[in-house]
N, C-alpha and C positions, 0 to 999 in steps of 0.2 A: 504494500500500500504506500509506503513512504516514497519510493521513486515516482509513482504515479502522481501523488499529491504535489511533489516538488516539480515534476514535469509540467503539470497543468497549471498550478498556481504561479510559478515563476517563469514558465517557459524556459527553464534552465537547461533543458536537454535539446533545445533547438527543434523540437517537434518529433523527437524519436519515440517517446512514450505516448505523449498526447498528440492528437492530430491537429490541434490548434491551441494558441495561447488562451488562457481563461481570463479574458479582459472584458470590460464593459464601460460604456459611456454613462454619464449621469442620466441620460434619457432612459436607458434600460433599467438602471437602479430605481429611478423614480416610478417607472411602470410596475416594477415587481414588488413594491411595498410602500410603506409610509415613512421611509427613512428621510425623505426630503421635506416633510411637512413643516418641521420647526427649524430648518436650516436657513442660514442667511444667504446662501449661495443660490443662484438661479440655474437649475438643471438644463435650461434651454440655451444658455449662453456658452459659447466656445472660448471666448477671450474677455479679459477685463477684470476689474476688481470684484465684480459680482458674479463672475463665471465660476461654475463648480469646478474644483480642481480635477475631478474625475474626467471632465471633458477634455481639457488641454493635456492631461497626462495620457489619456486614451489616444488622442490624435497624434501626440508626440511619439508614442510607442509605434503606432502604425507607420509614421513617416520614417522613423529611425530604422525600421525593419522591413520597409516596403519591398525591397528586392527579394528577400527571402519569403515574405508572406504572399507575394504575388503568385508564387508557384504552388501555394496551398489552396486546393479547391474549396475548402471550407471557409476560407477567409476572403473569397472573391468579392462579395458585395461591399465589405468594409474597405478593402484595398481600392476597389473601383471608385469609392467615394473620395479618395484622395485626388482624383483628377479634377475635382471641382475646387480644390484649394490652391490658390495662386501662391507664387513664391514668397510674396511679402507676408501673407497670412501664415504660411508654413514657418517662416522665420520668427514671427510673433508667437506662435504656438510653442516653438522650441525655447524661446527666451523665457516665456512665462513658466513653462514646465521646469526649466533649469533653475529659475529663481525659487520656485516652490520646493524642489528637491534639495537645493542648497540650504534653504531656510531650516530644513529638518535634518541637516547633517549628512545628506546623501552625497 
């Protein structure tokens, strides 16, 4: 069980054990429960001070691993969504994600 959990949760094995990374945007989290009800962040915003960190972290992960994930048939729709994100927005996503990660010692 441990290798499977690590493979899915961290995508630490590069997709050997799990067929796709176990990641989600704020929109998915919001739809699956009431986790966002009392949160100050907006699950619909991708960037900005009010944007949910799950959104820019999600898109940053996809951007960083786009070439690898493009070959994964289960990631097709998510990776195809990257085509709609222009280079300036990609850079802003990466910058905001890096600021968030660095703020927490990442």
